[in-house]
N, C-alpha and C positions, 0 to 999 in steps of 0.2 A: 196192637197194628201186627201182630202176631195170631193172633184168634179169632181176627178180622180175614185174611188173607187162608186161615184155613177152612173158619166156616164155607165160605165164596169160592172155594174149590170144591169142598166135602157137597154144598148143593148144588152146583155143576153136576159133577160126578152124578148125585142123586136124579139127575133131571135125566142127564144122558141116558141112564140105566137103565129108568122108570115109565118113563114117556114117550114110549114108540115102542114099536113090535120087535119081536126078536126073529122073524123071518127073514132070517142075512143070508146071501148070498155067499159061497164057499168062500169064496179072496176076502171079504168082511169076518168072515172064522176065522182065518187062516192070518190076519191082520188083528183080530182083534187076542187068541193067541198069541200071537210074538210079544203081545203090552207083555197081557199074563206071565211069561218065559222071561221077558229084560226085566218087570218087579223083580218078580222069584232072585232073579242073579243078581242084580242091583243088590236083595233087602239081602243074601246071602254075601256079597264083596263088602259090603256096608262095616265088618264089621263089629264085638257087643255090645261098644257103651256106645253105638253113635247117631242110634235107628230112634227117630222121633217126627211125629204127624208139624209138630214148629217147626216153625223157619228158623228158629233158636234152635243152634244146638247144646247138647246137653253140660252138666260142671264136667270136665277131665274127655271131653269128647277127642280123639286123632282124627284129623287129616286122611282119609283111608283113597288108597293110589292104587287098587287093583283090582282083578277081575273086570269088569264091567266101565269104572272106576278111573282107568287108564284111557281111555275115550270118550267117556260122557262125564260133564260134571256132575250134573242130576237126570239122570237116566231111570230115578222113580219118577220124575215129573214127565219125560218121555214117553213112557212106559203108559200112564194116565191118559198123554195125549191122544198113542196110540192105538187105545182102547174108544177111547170117545172119537176118533176119526174117524174107526170099524163098524161102531153107530149109526153115526152121525151120518155119513154115505151109504150105510152096507140098509138100515131102516130110514131114510131120512123123515126127521117130521123138524116143524118151525120150531118147535121151543125145543131140541136138540139141535137145532144149529145154533141157537141162539146161546145155550146151554152150553156149547164147545167154543162157541168166542168168550164165552164169561171166562170158559175156563182156558184158554189159553192168554187171554189179561192178565187174572191175579195170579197164573204160573211164573209167567215173565215178573209180572210184582215180585210175588215172593222169592224167587231168583233173585232179582237186586234184593231186596232186604239179606235174604241170609248171606250170601258171599258182603254186603256192608257189616254185617255180622259176623262175620269167619276171618274177616280181612282186620278186623278188631283183638280179633280173643290171639289169632295167627298172622303174626303180622305177614309171613313169607309165602301167604297163600296167595296170590295174585302173581308170585313166581313160580312157583308151583305149580297151579295153574295153564300155565302160560302154553300156548298151543293146546289145549284141552277146549272142546265146545264142548259148550251150556246145554245145546239140549239136540242141535241136528248138524252130522258133521258137515262144516263148509257151506252152514248157512249163520250160526249161533249156537 
């Protein structure tokens, strides 16, 4: 299941990046840059042995609650969605709209799968993450 989710994520990202123009308005460039900065902050906050593209945590992983992880459980997924929204709204195409929808569905499924695995490995995960939104503060 992990590899299917990752394939879906990266296939939709590829469509978002390469199936449309890059003549973005300033606000879309700002949104895209915000996504990239969020991704960089999340990478720096995650900790050494925790990064993986798979929703399965590495052996010996720890639960990060520092940096952006104090405010979001899955900030890298939020970053992907911000960048996807920037190109989909800034230089729209049917392919990008479909890819953004697919990406959102895949990332929600990936969140649910990943949180199940994290709960199995770290029984205190739900308690530690209580009050921390998954992807968007105030929404989910």
